C-alpha positions as a printed Julia matrix, in Angstrom:
353×3 Matrix{Float64}:
 -53.06    6.39  -96.42
 -54.69    4.54  -93.55
 -51.69    2.18  -93.3
 -49.18    5.07  -93.19
 -51.16    6.84  -90.43
 -51.24    3.68  -88.32
 -47.46    3.28  -88.63
 -46.86    6.89  -87.53
 -49.08    6.49  -84.47
 -47.21    3.27  -83.51
 -43.77    4.9   -83.84
 -44.62    7.89  -81.68
 -46.47    5.88  -79.03
 -43.72    3.25  -78.48
 -41.26    5.51  -76.59
 -44.06    6.68  -74.32
 -45.06    3.09  -73.55
 -41.4     2.17  -72.88
 -41.04    5.07  -70.43
 -44.2     4.02  -68.6
 -42.84    0.45  -68.27
 -39.68    1.53  -66.3
 -39.84    0.66  -62.51
 -40.18    3.56  -60.07
 -36.91    4.53  -58.28
 -36.5     3.15  -54.69
 -36.96    5.68  -51.9
 -33.74    6.97  -50.29
 -32.71    5.25  -47.03
 -30.81    6.74  -44.09
 -27.13    5.72  -43.94
 -26.22    3.1   -41.34
 -22.97    2.95  -39.37
 -20.53    0.07  -39.4
 -19.6    -0.8   -35.81
 -16.5    -2.78  -34.83
 -16.6    -4.1   -31.27
 -14.42   -6.63  -29.41
 -16.54   -8.06  -26.64
 -15.1    -8.86  -23.2
 -15.59  -12.42  -21.98
 -14.89  -12.07  -18.25
 -14.71   -9.26  -15.71
 -13.75   -8.95  -12.06
 -16.36   -8.31   -9.44
 -16.56   -4.76   -8.03
 -15.09   -3.4   -11.29
 -17.1    -1.63  -14.03
 -17.1    -3.23  -17.47
 -15.88   -0.91  -20.23
 -17.16   -1.42  -23.78
 -15.14    0.05  -26.64
 -16.33    0.45  -30.24
 -15.13    1.94  -33.52
 -17.79    3.58  -35.75
 -17.18    4.56  -39.36
 -19.96    7.21  -39.47
 -20.32    8.29  -35.85
 -23.16   10.74  -36.43
 -25.3     8.47  -38.6
 -26.71    6.68  -35.54
 -27.14    7.08  -31.82
 -25.33    4.06  -30.4
 -26.24    2.44  -27.07
 -25.78   -0.79  -25.14
 -28.68   -2.55  -23.47
 -27.66   -4.63  -20.45
 -29.0    -6.55  -17.51
 -27.63   -8.79  -14.81
 -28.01  -12.47  -15.52
 -31.31  -13.55  -14.05
 -32.98  -10.11  -14.32
 -35.83   -9.46  -16.74
 -35.51   -5.68  -17.12
 -33.09   -4.16  -19.62
 -31.11   -0.98  -18.9
 -29.62    1.42  -21.43
 -26.27    3.17  -21.5
 -25.14    5.38  -24.4
 -21.75    5.35  -26.07
 -19.67    8.51  -25.65
 -16.73    9.61  -27.73
 -13.31    9.34  -26.1
 -10.4    11.72  -26.53
  -8.57    8.97  -28.45
 -11.27    8.95  -31.11
 -13.06    5.75  -30.21
 -16.42    5.33  -28.53
 -16.99    3.79  -25.15
 -19.71    2.88  -22.69
 -19.43    1.65  -19.11
 -21.55   -1.07  -17.58
 -21.78   -0.97  -13.77
 -19.84   -3.29  -11.49
 -21.63   -6.53  -10.84
 -21.22   -9.74   -8.93
 -21.31  -13.33  -10.18
 -22.58  -14.87  -12.37
 -22.32  -11.83  -14.67
 -23.95   -9.41  -17.13
 -25.46   -9.83  -20.59
 -25.76   -7.07  -23.19
 -26.19   -6.2   -26.84
 -25.38   -3.09  -28.89
 -27.96   -1.29  -31.0
 -28.15    1.93  -32.99
 -30.98    4.24  -33.97
 -30.66    6.09  -37.29
 -31.94    9.55  -38.18
 -35.26    8.05  -39.31
 -35.77    6.43  -35.9
 -35.15    2.91  -37.16
 -33.37    0.58  -34.7
 -30.39   -1.29  -36.09
 -28.73   -4.29  -34.38
 -24.93   -4.13  -34.42
 -23.76   -6.72  -31.91
 -25.76   -9.6   -30.41
 -29.49   -9.06  -29.82
 -32.21   -9.08  -27.21
 -32.98  -12.69  -28.08
 -29.3   -13.72  -28.04
 -27.32  -11.28  -25.84
 -23.58  -11.51  -25.24
 -22.67  -12.81  -21.75
 -19.8   -11.4   -19.67
 -18.97  -13.73  -16.83
 -18.04  -11.93  -13.6
 -15.42  -13.81  -11.58
 -14.24  -12.99   -8.05
 -10.98  -11.04   -7.8
  -7.98  -12.35   -5.9
  -8.89  -10.33   -2.81
 -12.51  -11.5    -3.02
 -11.32  -15.09   -2.93
  -8.86  -14.38   -0.12
 -11.58  -12.64    1.89
 -13.83  -15.69    1.58
 -11.02  -17.95    2.79
 -10.21  -15.64    5.7
 -13.83  -15.38    6.76
 -14.05  -19.17    6.84
 -10.8   -19.37    8.8
 -12.0   -16.97   11.54
 -15.58  -18.31   11.39
 -16.77  -14.86   10.3
 -15.58  -13.31   13.58
 -14.1    -9.96   12.69
 -13.16   -8.72   16.16
 -10.39   -9.71   18.56
  -9.3    -8.52   21.99
  -5.8    -9.55   23.06
  -3.62   -8.99   26.11
   0.12   -9.77   26.2
   2.79   -9.4    28.86
   6.46  -10.04   28.11
   9.68   -9.27   29.97
  13.36  -10.04   30.05
  16.05   -9.84   32.7
  19.35   -9.07   30.99
  21.31   -9.17   34.2
  24.59   -7.31   34.65
  28.16   -8.3    35.46
  28.13   -5.85   38.37
  24.76   -7.08   39.7
  22.99   -3.89   38.59
  19.34   -3.97   37.52
  18.83   -4.37   33.77
  15.35   -5.63   32.93
  12.01   -4.58   31.49
   8.36   -5.65   31.5
   5.94   -4.71   28.72
   2.15   -5.18   28.71
  -0.36   -4.35   25.97
  -4.13   -4.54   25.6
  -5.28   -4.37   21.96
  -8.52   -4.43   19.99
  -8.33   -5.57   16.36
 -10.99   -5.15   13.68
 -10.46   -7.49   10.75
 -11.24   -6.09    7.29
  -9.71   -9.06    5.43
  -9.06   -7.3     2.13
  -6.1    -5.16    0.96
  -6.53   -3.44    4.3
  -6.39   -6.59    6.37
  -6.94   -5.25    9.87
  -6.94   -2.16   12.09
  -5.7    -2.21   15.7
  -6.02    0.19   18.64
  -4.75   -0.28   22.16
  -2.87    0.78   25.26
   0.51   -0.29   26.59
   2.94    0.06   29.45
   6.7    -0.43   29.67
   8.65   -0.28   32.91
  12.15   -1.36   33.82
  15.51   -0.67   35.35
  18.74    0.06   33.51
  22.33    0.74   34.66
  23.49    4.35   34.46
  27.0     3.06   33.78
  28.73   -0.3    33.58
  30.75   -0.18   36.78
  30.59   -1.46   40.35
  28.56    0.52   42.85
  31.78    1.43   44.65
  32.99    3.16   41.5
  29.8     5.11   40.85
  27.77    2.43   39.16
  24.05    2.26   39.79
  20.72    1.83   38.08
  17.65    3.93   37.4
  14.02    3.33   36.5
  12.55    4.04   33.07
   8.89    3.81   32.04
   6.39    4.62   29.31
   2.58    4.64   29.24
   1.15    4.96   25.74
  -1.71    4.47   23.36
  -1.23    3.16   19.85
  -2.97    2.57   16.53
  -1.87    0.47   13.62
  -2.89   -1.18   10.36
  -2.0    -4.38    8.56
  -2.12   -4.33    4.76
  -1.93   -7.28    2.38
   0.02   -6.2    -0.7
   0.23   -9.73   -2.1
  -1.35  -13.06   -1.37
   1.56  -13.85    0.97
   3.1   -10.45    1.8
   1.84   -8.3     4.69
   2.95   -4.91    6.0
   2.31   -3.75    9.57
   2.64   -0.09   10.56
   1.74    1.55   13.83
   2.26    4.81   15.72
   2.09    5.44   19.44
   2.05    8.41   21.79
   2.31    8.59   25.55
   4.2     9.8    28.6
   7.59    8.47   29.67
   9.8     8.98   32.69
  11.17   12.03   30.88
   7.97   13.63   29.51
   5.76   13.16   26.46
   7.08   10.57   24.07
   6.13    9.03   20.73
   7.19    6.11   18.65
   6.72    4.19   15.43
   6.91    0.52   14.52
   6.72   -1.55   11.36
   7.15   -5.07   10.06
   6.99   -7.02    6.82
   5.8   -10.64    6.81
   6.39  -13.17    4.05
   3.89  -15.99    4.25
   0.67  -16.24    6.26
   0.82  -14.64    9.74
  -1.5   -17.38   11.01
   0.6   -20.15    9.44
   4.27  -20.54    8.44
   5.99  -17.21    7.78
   9.05  -15.07    8.41
   8.9   -11.48    9.68
  11.36   -8.59    9.83
  10.46   -5.66   12.03
  11.6    -2.69   14.05
  10.41   -0.12   16.55
  11.67    3.21   17.81
  10.58    4.83   21.07
  11.98    8.3    21.68
  13.05    7.92   25.32
  13.44    4.13   25.38
  15.42    3.53   22.2
  15.22    1.22   19.17
  14.34   -2.46   18.84
  14.75   -4.76   15.83
  13.81   -8.4    15.34
  13.64  -11.33   12.97
  11.03  -14.01   13.63
  10.41  -17.4    12.02
   7.03  -19.07   12.57
   5.87  -22.57   11.64
   2.68  -24.6    11.91
   4.07  -28.08   11.32
   2.86  -29.44   14.67
  -0.84  -28.57   14.83
  -2.65  -27.47   16.9
   0.47  -25.64   18.11
   1.74  -22.53   16.3
   5.39  -21.96   17.18
   7.93  -19.23   16.54
  11.58  -18.35   17.15
  12.93  -14.8    17.27
  16.21  -12.92   17.5
  15.68   -9.55   19.18
  18.1    -6.67   19.53
  16.77   -3.96   21.87
  17.67   -0.94   23.98
  14.63   -1.43   26.23
  14.04   -0.05   28.77
  16.1     2.85   27.42
  19.59    1.75   28.32
  22.19    4.35   29.29
  25.14    2.07   28.55
  26.49    1.4    25.08
  25.98   -2.37   24.8
  22.79   -3.41   23.02
  20.63   -6.09   24.59
  20.31   -9.25   22.53
  18.15  -12.27   23.24
  16.57  -15.2    21.45
  12.96  -16.17   22.14
  10.79  -19.21   21.56
   7.01  -18.79   21.59
   4.03  -21.1    21.19
   0.32  -20.43   20.7
  -2.51  -22.85   21.33
  -6.24  -22.43   20.65
  -7.81  -23.62   23.85
 -11.38  -23.21   22.59
 -13.16  -22.11   19.44
 -12.88  -18.42   20.35
 -10.06  -18.43   22.89
  -6.27  -18.77   22.41
  -3.29  -18.75   24.75
   0.35  -17.79   24.08
   3.6   -18.28   25.98
   7.2   -17.17   25.4
  10.61  -18.06   26.8
  13.66  -15.87   26.11
  17.38  -16.06   26.84
  19.98  -13.35   26.36
  22.25  -10.67   27.8
  23.42   -7.08   27.45
  26.47   -6.64   29.68
  27.26   -9.88   31.44
  25.99  -13.43   31.53
  22.77  -14.36   29.75
  19.55  -14.56   31.72
  15.99  -15.73   31.18
  12.79  -13.91   30.36
   9.37  -14.83   29.12
   5.78  -13.84   28.62
   2.13  -14.84   28.52
  -0.79  -13.74   26.4
  -4.35  -14.55   25.45
  -6.96  -13.47   22.92
 -10.68  -13.87   22.34
 -12.53  -13.6    19.02
 -16.09  -12.4    18.59
């Protein structure tokens, strides 16, 4: 009997002991997101850096990027926001060279921080490189010795002559101040000008009613030069003043291929309400330093011709930097409107500061 009782106790106790020997279940953990991120390697200066990520469970974690400029010791945080396209993005601020370093982390619903990309000990580096216009600005500042202002005065004129010995000539003078910006907006110019001259009222001898009359214009102007490409510049300007016939306005523009301070070719035009249109083509070269030379073909109605024939002359000009801040210019022209060709010319100077 004692043996049978012992066997019964053993049989009933074994399942209980087996149940007690099972390991306790692991506590439930909060789900973590899977983050896919393609890291940028370089960025341009003055441009924010956009980070884009794909998250499989977007609400399982609060995702953020910690960043700092290379050389700083303090980290900054920026959170990822959902875009309309379904992805997630964050924007790091624009920075200068050498760059920015960052890593991406998440924080789950239990408050546990999860590393998803790089880490505080080994952050990802985005090198910031100067943009094209940053590099061009540096070169231009070196070229002008960091002098961003210029005052220039120019006087040009041409005597077209006339087959009936009538007066057909003009003189133009301008005083201009230029502020150099040296970026996409390359420069801004303001100034004052004066045009005066004599033009035939008709192409005929005096005995047959021919004669000449005076035309003039006093004006102020403003213009800008933009650099749309490393070697393409646009000039636009507007002017307003008083002519021999009342208030008058005008516009002018030019496009330059090449460097305006080196070898280049320019196409331009101008229209003055009471004095007529002007168009030109100019080739400039710097193959004989320190001289900067140019040749132009100019078609003009200045000083507001009353006869049909358009004035046409060719011009040769040369510029020479006399001193570090001071330059001189000279021009010689040759052409005609209604008769034999005659000479013209001009002088100019500028100072940088």
